[in-house]
TIDRENVO-534330 format. One line per 4 residues: their letters; for each residue z, x, y of C-alpha. Coordinates in pm, whole numbers. Layout:
// residues N
A = Z X Y  ...
// end
This chain:
// residues 177
MIQQ = -8315 -5181 640  -8061 -5241 362  -7840 -5541 437  -7591 -5771 273
CLII = -7578 -6149 302  -7316 -6401 199  -7450 -6718 40  -7224 -7012 -31
IKPD = -7347 -7292 -250  -7148 -7572 -93  -6974 -7861 -271  -7276 -8093 -248
GLIK = -7491 -7826 -415  -7242 -7797 -699  -7189 -8169 -752  -7568 -8220 -762
SLTG = -7603 -7935 -1019  -7836 -7739 -789  -7687 -7395 -857  -7963 -7289 -1097
NIIS = -8238 -7416 -867  -8087 -7235 -569  -8040 -6906 -754  -8395 -6933 -888
ALSE = -8529 -6983 -535  -8324 -6689 -407  -8454 -6469 -691  -8788 -6463 -508
TKLK = -8627 -6223 -260  -8595 -5952 -530  -8246 -5879 -390  -7951 -5775 -605
IVGA = -7645 -5996 -655  -7340 -5771 -609  -7070 -6038 -604  -7019 -6394 -724
KVIK = -6725 -6628 -766  -6623 -6991 -764  -6348 -7071 -516  -6149 -7365 -382
VSKQ = -6147 -7354 -2  -5821 -7431 179  -5817 -7572 532  -5685 -7242 668
FAEK = -5963 -7051 492  -6226 -7297 620  -6094 -7249 975  -6128 -6871 939
HYYK = -6483 -6907 810  -6586 -7151 1085  -6382 -6982 1359  -6637 -7036 1637
LEKE = -6796 -7363 1529  -6551 -7598 1702  -6645 -7471 2050  -7017 -7499 1971
LIQR = -6979 -7858 1850  -6773 -7958 2156  -7039 -7811 2387  -7314 -7993 2198
HGEK = -7145 -8331 2141  -6855 -8355 2387  -6482 -8312 2327  -6406 -8616 2110
RGKE = -6721 -8623 1894  -6732 -8241 1867  -6376 -8224 1733  -6446 -8512 1493
IYEN = -6756 -8340 1352  -6566 -8008 1326  -6288 -8175 1124  -6552 -8329 898
VLKY = -6719 -7987 850  -6382 -7850 738  -6339 -8143 499  -6695 -8093 371
IQGD = -6650 -7723 281  -6309 -7804 126  -6479 -8058 -99  -6330 -8378 38
FHTD = -6672 -8550 17  -6805 -8405 -310  -6616 -8156 -527  -6335 -7916 -444
RVFA = -6512 -7584 -501  -6794 -7364 -377  -6992 -7080 -535  -6996 -6769 -316
LVYH = -7246 -6488 -372  -7323 -6156 -205  -7684 -6042 -206  -7775 -5681 -124
GEQA = -8108 -5519 -43  -8394 -5466 198  -8394 -5724 483  -8152 -5944 288
ISKI = -8057 -6172 577  -8408 -6265 691  -8536 -6305 333  -8253 -6537 237
REIA = -8262 -6738 559  -8635 -6795 515  -8582 -6942 168  -8274 -7140 282
GDTN = -8455 -7303 575  -8340 -7444 907  -7973 -7545 932  -8085 -7893 1037
PEKA = -8213 -8042 710  -8444 -8279 899  -8616 -7983 1069  -8619 -7758 760
NPVT = -8950 -7692 589  -8961 -7925 285  -9015 -7632 45  -8691 -7457 153
IRGK = -8351 -7515 -8  -8220 -7716 287  -8549 -7902 325  -8546 -8011 -40
YGRI = -8178 -8082 -90  -8005 -8110 249  -7924 -8421 449  -7742 -8528 761
NSET = -7451 -8751 672  -7486 -9036 923  -7123 -9141 878  -6963 -8800 942
GVFE = -7234 -8626 1147  -7214 -8326 913  -7527 -8135 819  -7490 -8127 440
TVVH = -7707 -7820 400  -7623 -7734 37  -7596 -7363 127  -7448 -7136 390
TSDS = -7612 -6801 466  -7499 -6524 698  -7701 -6517 1018  -7657 -6154 1126
EKEA = -7535 -5820 994  -7213 -5850 1195  -7141 -6199 1060  -7239 -6095 707
EREI = -6981 -5817 713  -6711 -6045 857  -6787 -6320 605  -6814 -6092 301
KLWF = -6483 -5925 387  -6326 -6270 426  -6460 -6410 98  -6448 -6098 -127
SPEE = -6220 -5801 -189  -6382 -5463 -260  -6293 -5493 -631  -6489 -5816 -659
LTET = -6817 -5644 -571  -7020 -5432 -810  -7115 -5189 -533  -6931 -5041 -239
IYQV = -7121 -5190 54  -6864 -5124 328  -6613 -4847 382  -6286 -4894 194
NKET = -5943 -4737 211  -5713 -4686 -84  -5375 -4848 -66  -5102 -4752 -308
TTSE = -4829 -4996 -396  -4714 -5028 -754  -5079 -4972 -841  -5375 -4846 -645
RSIW = -5625 -5095 -511  -5901 -5093 -253  -5870 -5280 76  -6128 -5328 349
A = -6116 -5056 615
// end
């Protein structure tokens, strides 16, 4: 099954100069990169990306600690702890999500296989409670589509992977359907 997957090399991955290592590891999947860009993440954008995380953290850690960890996750992706940018990529191909998630490893760096990206480079920040996982990967086709449409416009991808509509203003451009 042909799938797409969003990968974000997070601020800690960039500040540690791990981009080449991560892309090399992901090249084992034989998937095609169809989009890539460096972006600064605003708080509003981070909240859209992590729209359901706050509830999960509150359930897991209680109201006060859950909200505190959530705020630190937002600060982390915005670069408050490392650098103020991330590198977002879209991979496309057969079983993209499972192939990428296997190489990325468990989201808990302490449980991740040591040969995976998160196992090699991730850590749990004891001060903030944030899993500094170096990378984000989409976890399902539905989330991949939501995330890719959030992070990329159709023009930023080298292939049309989702249906688009044409919108005419002063010039024609593609928008997500």
